[in-house]
N, CA, C, O and the ligand as a Tripos MOL2 file, in Angstrom:
@<TRIPOS>MOLECULE
protein
  245   243    62     0     0
PROTEIN
NO_CHARGES

@<TRIPOS>ATOM
      1 N          -3.2730   11.2220    1.5150 N.3       1 MET1
      2 CA         -2.7020   10.7080    0.2570 C.3       1 MET1
      3 C          -2.4990    9.2040    0.3600 C.2       1 MET1
      4 O          -1.8820    8.7110    1.3050 O.2       1 MET1
      5 N          -3.0070    8.5060   -0.5900 N.am      2 ALA2
      6 CA         -2.8240    7.0540   -0.6230 C.3       2 ALA2
      7 C          -1.4590    6.7310   -1.2230 C.2       2 ALA2
      8 O          -0.8240    7.5720   -1.8600 O.2       2 ALA2
      9 N          -1.0470    5.5480   -1.0140 N.am      3 HIS3
     10 CA          0.1300    5.0930   -1.7420 C.3       3 HIS3
     11 C           0.0460    3.5990   -2.0070 C.2       3 HIS3
     12 O          -0.6860    2.8520   -1.3580 O.2       3 HIS3
     13 N           0.8240    3.2140   -2.9810 N.am      4 ASP4
     14 CA          0.8960    1.8240   -3.3850 C.3       4 ASP4
     15 C           1.7760    1.0860   -2.3800 C.2       4 ASP4
     16 O           2.9600    1.4010   -2.2610 O.2       4 ASP4
     17 N           1.2290    0.1190   -1.6590 N.am      5 PRO5
     18 CA          2.0310   -0.5400   -0.6290 C.3       5 PRO5
     19 C           3.0980   -1.4680   -1.1890 C.2       5 PRO5
     20 O           3.9820   -1.9120   -0.4560 O.2       5 PRO5
     21 N           3.0240   -1.7630   -2.4700 N.am      6 VAL6
     22 CA          3.9980   -2.6730   -3.0720 C.3       6 VAL6
     23 C           5.2260   -1.8980   -3.5290 C.2       6 VAL6
     24 O           6.3390   -2.2130   -3.1080 O.2       6 VAL6
     25 N           5.0530   -0.9080   -4.3670 N.am      7 CYS7
     26 CA          6.2070   -0.1570   -4.8500 C.3       7 CYS7
     27 C           6.3300    1.1960   -4.1550 C.2       7 CYS7
     28 O           7.2870    1.9360   -4.3890 O.2       7 CYS7
     29 N           5.3490    1.5200   -3.2920 N.am      8 ARG8
     30 CA          5.4210    2.6720   -2.3950 C.3       8 ARG8
     31 C           5.4500    4.0310   -3.0860 C.2       8 ARG8
     32 O           5.9420    5.0060   -2.5180 O.2       8 ARG8
     33 N           4.9340    4.0970   -4.2860 N.am      9 ILE9
     34 CA          4.7720    5.4130   -4.8820 C.3       9 ILE9
     35 C           3.4820    6.0260   -4.3450 C.2       9 ILE9
     36 O           2.5300    5.3110   -4.0320 O.2       9 ILE9
     37 N           3.4570    7.3230   -4.2420 N.am     10 HIS10
     38 CA          2.2420    7.9940   -3.8290 C.3      10 HIS10
     39 C           1.3050    8.1160   -5.0140 C.2      10 HIS10
     40 O           1.7290    8.3800   -6.1400 O.2      10 HIS10
     41 N           0.0440    7.9220   -4.7450 N.am     11 LEU11
     42 CA         -0.9440    8.1270   -5.8050 C.3      11 LEU11
     43 C          -2.2540    8.5200   -5.1610 C.2      11 LEU11
     44 O          -2.5010    8.2300   -3.9910 O.2      11 LEU11
     45 N          -3.0770    9.1730   -5.9260 N.am     12 THR12
     46 CA         -4.4150    9.4890   -5.4450 C.3      12 THR12
     47 C          -5.3370    8.3490   -5.8660 C.2      12 THR12
     48 O          -5.0330    7.6210   -6.8110 O.2      12 THR12
     49 N          -6.4560    8.1930   -5.1730 N.am     13 PRO13
     50 CA         -7.4030    7.1460   -5.5920 C.3      13 PRO13
     51 C          -7.7880    7.2520   -7.0650 C.2      13 PRO13
     52 O          -8.0290    6.2360   -7.7170 O.2      13 PRO13
     53 N          -7.8460    8.4650   -7.5890 N.am     14 ASP14
     54 CA         -8.1620    8.6490   -9.0100 C.3      14 ASP14
     55 C          -7.0760    8.0980   -9.9230 C.2      14 ASP14
     56 O          -7.3540    7.6020  -11.0150 O.2      14 ASP14
     57 N          -5.8400    8.1940   -9.4570 N.am     15 GLU15
     58 CA         -4.7110    7.7300  -10.2620 C.3      15 GLU15
     59 C          -4.5340    6.2220  -10.2140 C.2      15 GLU15
     60 O          -3.9250    5.6290  -11.1050 O.2      15 GLU15
     61 N          -5.0720    5.6070   -9.1670 N.am     16 ALA16
     62 CA         -4.8700    4.1760   -8.9860 C.3      16 ALA16
     63 C          -5.4970    3.3770  -10.1130 C.2      16 ALA16
     64 O          -6.6560    3.5840  -10.4740 O.2      16 ALA16
     65 N          -4.7200    2.4670  -10.6570 N.am     17 THR17
     66 CA         -5.2080    1.5950  -11.7230 C.3      17 THR17
     67 C          -5.9950    0.4280  -11.1360 C.2      17 THR17
     68 O          -6.9170   -0.1030  -11.7550 O.2      17 THR17
     69 N          -5.6010    0.0460   -9.9180 N.am     18 ALA18
     70 CA         -6.2240   -1.1170   -9.2910 C.3      18 ALA18
     71 C          -6.3820   -0.8460   -7.8130 C.2      18 ALA18
     72 O          -5.6450   -0.0460   -7.2370 O.2      18 ALA18
     73 N          -7.3280   -1.5010   -7.2090 N.am     19 ARG19
     74 CA         -7.4970   -1.3800   -5.7720 C.3      19 ARG19
     75 C          -7.9420   -2.7140   -5.1950 C.2      19 ARG19
     76 O          -8.4670   -3.5740   -5.9030 O.2      19 ARG19
     77 N          -7.7230   -2.8670   -3.8960 N.am     20 ALA20
     78 CA         -8.1330   -4.1060   -3.2340 C.3      20 ALA20
     79 C          -8.5410   -3.7640   -1.8170 C.2      20 ALA20
     80 O          -7.9430   -2.8980   -1.1790 O.2      20 ALA20
     81 N          -9.5590   -4.4450   -1.3300 N.am     21 SER21
     82 CA         -9.9550   -4.3010    0.0540 C.3      21 SER21
     83 C          -9.3730   -5.4610    0.8390 C.2      21 SER21
     84 O          -9.4560   -6.6190    0.4290 O.2      21 SER21
     85 N          -8.7970   -5.1350    1.9480 N.am     22 TYR22
     86 CA         -8.2290   -6.1710    2.7950 C.3      22 TYR22
     87 C          -8.3910   -5.7660    4.2410 C.2      22 TYR22
     88 O          -7.9030   -4.7140    4.6550 O.2      22 TYR22
     89 N          -9.0720   -6.5940    5.0140 N.am     23 ARG23
     90 CA         -9.3220   -6.3260    6.4270 C.3      23 ARG23
     91 C          -9.8570   -4.9250    6.6900 C.2      23 ARG23
     92 O          -9.4080   -4.2220    7.5950 O.2      23 ARG23
     93 N         -10.8130   -4.5500    5.8840 N.am     24 GLY24
     94 CA        -11.4680   -3.2710    6.1100 C.3      24 GLY24
     95 C         -10.7180   -2.0600    5.5860 C.2      24 GLY24
     96 O         -11.2120   -0.9360    5.6800 O.2      24 GLY24
     97 N          -9.5280   -2.2760    5.0350 N.am     25 MET25
     98 CA         -8.7580   -1.1770    4.4630 C.3      25 MET25
     99 C          -8.8240   -1.2820    2.9490 C.2      25 MET25
    100 O          -8.8720   -2.3790    2.3930 O.2      25 MET25
    101 N          -8.8260   -0.1320    2.2860 N.am     26 THR26
    102 CA         -8.7230   -0.1470    0.8350 C.3      26 THR26
    103 C          -7.2970    0.2340    0.4620 C.2      26 THR26
    104 O          -6.7730    1.2520    0.9130 O.2      26 THR26
    105 N          -6.6900   -0.5870   -0.3540 N.am     27 TYR27
    106 CA         -5.3330   -0.3330   -0.8190 C.3      27 TYR27
    107 C          -5.3830    0.0270   -2.2900 C.2      27 TYR27
    108 O          -6.1620   -0.5380   -3.0590 O.2      27 TYR27
    109 N          -4.5440    0.9730   -2.6690 N.am     28 TYR28
    110 CA         -4.5070    1.4290   -4.0610 C.3      28 TYR28
    111 C          -3.1900    1.0270   -4.6930 C.2      28 TYR28
    112 O          -2.1450    1.0040   -4.0430 O.2      28 TYR28
    113 N          -3.2650    0.7120   -5.9670 N.am     29 PHE29
    114 CA         -2.0890    0.2000   -6.6700 C.3      29 PHE29
    115 C          -1.9030    0.9150   -7.9950 C.2      29 PHE29
    116 O          -2.8660    1.3250   -8.6430 O.2      29 PHE29
    117 N          -0.6330    1.0550   -8.3840 N.am     30 CYS30
    118 CA         -0.3370    1.7290   -9.6530 C.3      30 CYS30
    119 C          -0.6420    0.8230  -10.8310 C.2      30 CYS30
    120 O          -0.8230    1.3010  -11.9510 O.2      30 CYS30
    121 N          -0.7000   -0.4800  -10.5920 N.am     31 SER31
    122 CA         -0.8940   -1.4210  -11.6910 C.3      31 SER31
    123 C          -1.5280   -2.7090  -11.1780 C.2      31 SER31
    124 O          -1.5220   -2.9900   -9.9800 O.2      31 SER31
    125 N          -2.0630   -3.4700  -12.0930 N.am     32 GLU32
    126 CA         -2.6130   -4.7750  -11.7400 C.3      32 GLU32
    127 C          -1.5180   -5.6790  -11.1910 C.2      32 GLU32
    128 O          -1.7700   -6.5360  -10.3440 O.2      32 GLU32
    129 N          -0.3060   -5.4780  -11.6800 N.am     33 GLU33
    130 CA          0.8230   -6.2780  -11.2200 C.3      33 GLU33
    131 C           1.0740   -6.0690   -9.7250 C.2      33 GLU33
    132 O           1.2820   -7.0290   -8.9830 O.2      33 GLU33
    133 N           1.0540   -4.8230   -9.2970 N.am     34 CYS34
    134 CA          1.2470   -4.5540   -7.8740 C.3      34 CYS34
    135 C           0.1070   -5.1420   -7.0470 C.2      34 CYS34
    136 O           0.3310   -5.6620   -5.9540 O.2      34 CYS34
    137 N          -1.1000   -5.0580   -7.5660 N.am     35 ARG35
    138 CA         -2.2400   -5.6200   -6.8700 C.3      35 ARG35
    139 C          -2.0720   -7.1290   -6.7090 C.2      35 ARG35
    140 O          -2.3590   -7.6890   -5.6510 O.2      35 ARG35
    141 N          -1.6090   -7.7700   -7.7640 N.am     36 ARG36
    142 CA         -1.4070   -9.2190   -7.7470 C.3      36 ARG36
    143 C          -0.3670   -9.5870   -6.6900 C.2      36 ARG36
    144 O          -0.5550  -10.5400   -5.9330 O.2      36 ARG36
    145 N           0.7190   -8.8360   -6.6420 N.am     37 ILE37
    146 CA          1.7790   -9.0900   -5.6620 C.3      37 ILE37
    147 C           1.2350   -8.9330   -4.2500 C.2      37 ILE37
    148 O           1.5240   -9.7400   -3.3670 O.2      37 ILE37
    149 N           0.4500   -7.8940   -4.0500 N.am     38 PHE38
    150 CA         -0.1370   -7.6720   -2.7220 C.3      38 PHE38
    151 C          -1.0340   -8.8340   -2.3190 C.2      38 PHE38
    152 O          -0.9390   -9.3390   -1.2010 O.2      38 PHE38
    153 N          -1.8980   -9.2540   -3.2240 N.am     39 LEU39
    154 CA         -2.8670  -10.3010   -2.8950 C.3      39 LEU39
    155 C          -2.2270  -11.6750   -2.7290 C.2      39 LEU39
    156 O          -2.8210  -12.5720   -2.1300 O.2      39 LEU39
    157 N          -1.0250  -11.8400   -3.2550 N.am     40 GLU40
    158 CA         -0.3080  -13.0920   -3.0460 C.3      40 GLU40
    159 C           0.1870  -13.2030   -1.6140 C.2      40 GLU40
    160 O           0.2860  -14.3030   -1.0700 O.2      40 GLU40
    161 N           0.4930  -12.0840   -1.0120 N.am     41 ASN41
    162 CA          1.0350  -12.1340    0.3390 C.3      41 ASN41
    163 C           0.6890  -10.8740    1.1210 C.2      41 ASN41
    164 O           1.5750  -10.1240    1.5300 O.2      41 ASN41
    165 N          -0.6060  -10.6460    1.3270 N.am     42 PRO42
    166 CA         -1.0170   -9.3840    1.9500 C.3      42 PRO42
    167 C          -0.4870   -9.1890    3.3690 C.2      42 PRO42
    168 O          -0.2030   -8.0620    3.7740 O.2      42 PRO42
    169 N          -0.3560  -10.2590    4.1130 N.am     43 GLU43
    170 CA          0.1070  -10.1090    5.5040 C.3      43 GLU43
    171 C           1.5320   -9.5710    5.5630 C.2      43 GLU43
    172 O           1.8320   -8.6850    6.3630 O.2      43 GLU43
    173 N           2.3960  -10.0990    4.7310 N.am     44 ALA44
    174 CA          3.7850   -9.6540    4.7320 C.3      44 ALA44
    175 C           3.8760   -8.1880    4.3250 C.2      44 ALA44
    176 O           4.6370   -7.4210    4.9160 O.2      44 ALA44
    177 N           3.1050   -7.8010    3.3220 N.am     45 ILE45
    178 CA          3.1570   -6.4230    2.8550 C.3      45 ILE45
    179 C           2.5320   -5.4890    3.8670 C.2      45 ILE45
    180 O           3.0110   -4.3720    4.0640 O.2      45 ILE45
    181 N           1.4680   -5.9340    4.5090 N.am     46 ARG46
    182 CA          0.8320   -5.1250    5.5370 C.3      46 ARG46
    183 C           1.7890   -4.8700    6.6990 C.2      46 ARG46
    184 O           1.8260   -3.7770    7.2640 O.2      46 ARG46
    185 N           2.5510   -5.8870    7.0380 N.am     47 LYS47
    186 CA          3.5080   -5.7740    8.1500 C.3      47 LYS47
    187 C           4.6060   -4.7680    7.7940 C.2      47 LYS47
    188 O           4.9480   -3.9030    8.6010 O.2      47 LYS47
    189 N           5.1430   -4.8840    6.6060 N.am     48 GLU48
    190 CA          6.1580   -3.9280    6.1400 C.3      48 GLU48
    191 C           5.6110   -2.5100    6.1370 C.2      48 GLU48
    192 O           6.2860   -1.5480    6.5030 O.2      48 GLU48
    193 N           4.3680   -2.4240    5.7130 N.am     49 GLU49
    194 CA          3.6840   -1.1440    5.6350 C.3      49 GLU49
    195 C           3.6240   -0.4720    7.0020 C.2      49 GLU49
    196 O           3.9200    0.7160    7.1320 O.2      49 GLU49
    197 N           3.2370   -1.2410    8.0200 N.am     50 VAL50
    198 CA          3.1420   -0.7060    9.3730 C.3      50 VAL50
    199 C           4.5140   -0.2450    9.8460 C.2      50 VAL50
    200 O           4.6460    0.8290   10.4330 O.2      50 VAL50
    201 N           5.5250   -1.0530    9.5900 N.am     51 GLN51
    202 CA          6.8810   -0.6820    9.9870 C.3      51 GLN51
    203 C           7.3150    0.5920    9.2920 C.2      51 GLN51
    204 O           7.9110    1.4800    9.9010 O.2      51 GLN51
    205 N           7.0130    0.6640    8.0390 N.am     52 TRP52
    206 CA          7.4220    1.8160    7.2370 C.3      52 TRP52
    207 C           6.7330    3.0780    7.7520 C.2      52 TRP52
    208 O           7.3690    4.1210    7.8990 O.2      52 TRP52
    209 N           5.4380    2.9800    8.0250 N.am     53 GLU53
    210 CA          4.7030    4.1520    8.5090 C.3      53 GLU53
    211 C           5.1670    4.5470    9.8990 C.2      53 GLU53
    212 O           5.2130    5.7340   10.2210 O.2      53 GLU53
    213 N           5.5070    3.5790   10.7180 N.am     54 THR54
    214 CA          6.0170    3.8780   12.0540 C.3      54 THR54
    215 C           7.3590    4.6020   11.9520 C.2      54 THR54
    216 O           7.5990    5.5880   12.6470 O.2      54 THR54
    217 N           8.2220    4.1000   11.0810 N.am     55 GLU55
    218 CA          9.5140    4.7660   10.8710 C.3      55 GLU55
    219 C           9.3130    6.1970   10.3940 C.2      55 GLU55
    220 O          10.0070    7.1160   10.8270 O.2      55 GLU55
    221 N           8.3630    6.3640    9.5060 N.am     56 GLY56
    222 CA          8.0660    7.7070    8.9820 C.3      56 GLY56
    223 C           7.6610    8.6520   10.0810 C.2      56 GLY56
    224 O           8.0670    9.8140   10.1000 O.2      56 GLY56
    225 N           6.8520    8.1460   11.0060 N.am     57 GLU57
    226 CA          6.3990    8.9880   12.1250 C.3      57 GLU57
    227 C           7.5650    9.3400   13.0190 C.2      57 GLU57
    228 O           7.6820   10.4740   13.4850 O.2      57 GLU57
    229 N           8.4270    8.3690   13.2580 N.am     58 VAL58
    230 CA          9.5910    8.6210   14.1090 C.3      58 VAL58
    231 C          10.4700    9.7020   13.4890 C.2      58 VAL58
    232 O          10.9410   10.6080   14.1760 O.2      58 VAL58
    233 N          10.6830    9.5910   12.1780 N.am     59 GLN59
    234 CA         11.5470   10.5550   11.5010 C.3      59 GLN59
    235 C          10.9570   11.9650   11.5180 C.2      59 GLN59
    236 O          11.6850   12.9570   11.5180 O.2      59 GLN59
    237 N           9.6320   12.0340   11.5320 N.am     60 SER60
    238 CA          9.0230   13.3570   11.4550 C.3      60 SER60
    239 C           8.9270   14.0520   12.8140 C.2      60 SER60
    240 O           8.5720   15.2270   12.9020 O.2      60 SER60
    241 N           9.2510   13.2990   13.8780 N.am     61 LEU61
    242 CA          9.1810   13.9160   15.2080 C.3      61 LEU61
    243 C          10.3860   14.8280   15.4540 C.2      61 LEU61
    244 O          10.4970   15.4320   16.5210 O.2      61 LEU61
    245 ZN          2.9850   -0.1350   -7.8030 Zn       62 ZN62
@<TRIPOS>BOND
     1     1     2 1
     2     2     3 1
     3     3     4 2
     4     3     5 am
     5     5     6 1
     6     6     7 1
     7     7     8 2
     8     7     9 am
     9     9    10 1
    10    10    11 1
    11    11    12 2
    12    11    13 am
    13    13    14 1
    14    14    15 1
    15    15    16 2
    16    15    17 am
    17    17    18 1
    18    18    19 1
    19    19    20 2
    20    19    21 am
    21    21    22 1
    22    22    23 1
    23    23    24 2
    24    23    25 am
    25    25    26 1
    26    26    27 1
    27    27    28 2
    28    27    29 am
    29    29    30 1
    30    30    31 1
    31    31    32 2
    32    31    33 am
    33    33    34 1
    34    34    35 1
    35    35    36 2
    36    35    37 am
    37    37    38 1
    38    38    39 1
    39    39    40 2
    40    39    41 am
    41    41    42 1
    42    42    43 1
    43    43    44 2
    44    43    45 am
    45    45    46 1
    46    46    47 1
    47    47    48 2
    48    47    49 am
    49    49    50 1
    50    50    51 1
    51    51    52 2
    52    51    53 am
    53    53    54 1
    54    54    55 1
    55    55    56 2
    56    55    57 am
    57    57    58 1
    58    58    59 1
    59    59    60 2
    60    59    61 am
    61    61    62 1
    62    62    63 1
    63    63    64 2
    64    63    65 am
    65    65    66 1
    66    66    67 1
    67    67    68 2
    68    67    69 am
    69    69    70 1
    70    70    71 1
    71    71    72 2
    72    71    73 am
    73    73    74 1
    74    74    75 1
    75    75    76 2
    76    75    77 am
    77    77    78 1
    78    78    79 1
    79    79    80 2
    80    79    81 am
    81    81    82 1
    82    82    83 1
    83    83    84 2
    84    83    85 am
    85    85    86 1
    86    86    87 1
    87    87    88 2
    88    87    89 am
    89    89    90 1
    90    90    91 1
    91    91    92 2
    92    91    93 am
    93    93    94 1
    94    94    95 1
    95    95    96 2
    96    95    97 am
    97    97    98 1
    98    98    99 1
    99    99   100 2
   100    99   101 am
   101   101   102 1
   102   102   103 1
   103   103   104 2
   104   103   105 am
   105   105   106 1
   106   106   107 1
   107   107   108 2
   108   107   109 am
   109   109   110 1
   110   110   111 1
   111   111   112 2
   112   111   113 am
   113   113   114 1
   114   114   115 1
   115   115   116 2
   116   115   117 am
   117   117   118 1
   118   118   119 1
   119   119   120 2
   120   119   121 am
   121   121   122 1
   122   122   123 1
   123   123   124 2
   124   123   125 am
   125   125   126 1
   126   126   127 1
   127   127   128 2
   128   127   129 am
   129   129   130 1
   130   130   131 1
   131   131   132 2
   132   131   133 am
   133   133   134 1
   134   134   135 1
   135   135   136 2
   136   135   137 am
   137   137   138 1
   138   138   139 1
   139   139   140 2
   140   139   141 am
   141   141   142 1
   142   142   143 1
   143   143   144 2
   144   143   145 am
   145   145   146 1
   146   146   147 1
   147   147   148 2
   148   147   149 am
   149   149   150 1
   150   150   151 1
   151   151   152 2
   152   151   153 am
   153   153   154 1
   154   154   155 1
   155   155   156 2
   156   155   157 am
   157   157   158 1
   158   158   159 1
   159   159   160 2
   160   159   161 am
   161   161   162 1
   162   162   163 1
   163   163   164 2
   164   163   165 am
   165   165   166 1
   166   166   167 1
   167   167   168 2
   168   167   169 am
   169   169   170 1
   170   170   171 1
   171   171   172 2
   172   171   173 am
   173   173   174 1
   174   174   175 1
   175   175   176 2
   176   175   177 am
   177   177   178 1
   178   178   179 1
   179   179   180 2
   180   179   181 am
   181   181   182 1
   182   182   183 1
   183   183   184 2
   184   183   185 am
   185   185   186 1
   186   186   187 1
   187   187   188 2
   188   187   189 am
   189   189   190 1
   190   190   191 1
   191   191   192 2
   192   191   193 am
   193   193   194 1
   194   194   195 1
   195   195   196 2
   196   195   197 am
   197   197   198 1
   198   198   199 1
   199   199   200 2
   200   199   201 am
   201   201   202 1
   202   202   203 1
   203   203   204 2
   204   203   205 am
   205   205   206 1
   206   206   207 1
   207   207   208 2
   208   207   209 am
   209   209   210 1
   210   210   211 1
   211   211   212 2
   212   211   213 am
   213   213   214 1
   214   214   215 1
   215   215   216 2
   216   215   217 am
   217   217   218 1
   218   218   219 1
   219   219   220 2
   220   219   221 am
   221   221   222 1
   222   222   223 1
   223   223   224 2
   224   223   225 am
   225   225   226 1
   226   226   227 1
   227   227   228 2
   228   227   229 am
   229   229   230 1
   230   230   231 1
   231   231   232 2
   232   231   233 am
   233   233   234 1
   234   234   235 1
   235   235   236 2
   236   235   237 am
   237   237   238 1
   238   238   239 1
   239   239   240 2
   240   239   241 am
   241   241   242 1
   242   242   243 1
   243   243   244 2
@<TRIPOS>SUBSTRUCTURE
     1 MET1         2 RESIDUE 1 A MET
     2 ALA2         6 RESIDUE 1 A ALA
     3 HIS3        10 RESIDUE 1 A HIS
     4 ASP4        14 RESIDUE 1 A ASP
     5 PRO5        18 RESIDUE 1 A PRO
     6 VAL6        22 RESIDUE 1 A VAL
     7 CYS7        26 RESIDUE 1 A CYS
     8 ARG8        30 RESIDUE 1 A ARG
     9 ILE9        34 RESIDUE 1 A ILE
    10 HIS10       38 RESIDUE 1 A HIS
    11 LEU11       42 RESIDUE 1 A LEU
    12 THR12       46 RESIDUE 1 A THR
    13 PRO13       50 RESIDUE 1 A PRO
    14 ASP14       54 RESIDUE 1 A ASP
    15 GLU15       58 RESIDUE 1 A GLU
    16 ALA16       62 RESIDUE 1 A ALA
    17 THR17       66 RESIDUE 1 A THR
    18 ALA18       70 RESIDUE 1 A ALA
    19 ARG19       74 RESIDUE 1 A ARG
    20 ALA20       78 RESIDUE 1 A ALA
    21 SER21       82 RESIDUE 1 A SER
    22 TYR22       86 RESIDUE 1 A TYR
    23 ARG23       90 RESIDUE 1 A ARG
    24 GLY24       94 RESIDUE 1 A GLY
    25 MET25       98 RESIDUE 1 A MET
    26 THR26      102 RESIDUE 1 A THR
    27 TYR27      106 RESIDUE 1 A TYR
    28 TYR28      110 RESIDUE 1 A TYR
    29 PHE29      114 RESIDUE 1 A PHE
    30 CYS30      118 RESIDUE 1 A CYS
    31 SER31      122 RESIDUE 1 A SER
    32 GLU32      126 RESIDUE 1 A GLU
    33 GLU33      130 RESIDUE 1 A GLU
    34 CYS34      134 RESIDUE 1 A CYS
    35 ARG35      138 RESIDUE 1 A ARG
    36 ARG36      142 RESIDUE 1 A ARG
    37 ILE37      146 RESIDUE 1 A ILE
    38 PHE38      150 RESIDUE 1 A PHE
    39 LEU39      154 RESIDUE 1 A LEU
    40 GLU40      158 RESIDUE 1 A GLU
    41 ASN41      162 RESIDUE 1 A ASN
    42 PRO42      166 RESIDUE 1 A PRO
    43 GLU43      170 RESIDUE 1 A GLU
    44 ALA44      174 RESIDUE 1 A ALA
    45 ILE45      178 RESIDUE 1 A ILE
    46 ARG46      182 RESIDUE 1 A ARG
    47 LYS47      186 RESIDUE 1 A LYS
    48 GLU48      190 RESIDUE 1 A GLU
    49 GLU49      194 RESIDUE 1 A GLU
    50 VAL50      198 RESIDUE 1 A VAL
    51 GLN51      202 RESIDUE 1 A GLN
    52 TRP52      206 RESIDUE 1 A TRP
    53 GLU53      210 RESIDUE 1 A GLU
    54 THR54      214 RESIDUE 1 A THR
    55 GLU55      218 RESIDUE 1 A GLU
    56 GLY56      222 RESIDUE 1 A GLY
    57 GLU57      226 RESIDUE 1 A GLU
    58 VAL58      230 RESIDUE 1 A VAL
    59 GLN59      234 RESIDUE 1 A GLN
    60 SER60      238 RESIDUE 1 A SER
    61 LEU61      242 RESIDUE 1 A LEU
    62 ZN62       245 GROUP 0 **** ****
């Protein structure tokens, strides 16, 4: 399941209004606005994303 890295809602690729490729990854967004926010500062959002996913894994153990 994909999710919007900006507002963190889950969505399927079909539901995504916008998408962006960054460093070989495809990111899906609920809106053009979220895509714009991501592209303004992809490194910061990518970093948060990694932290968030790591926390998620820890919680699920
Ligand atoms: Zn969004």
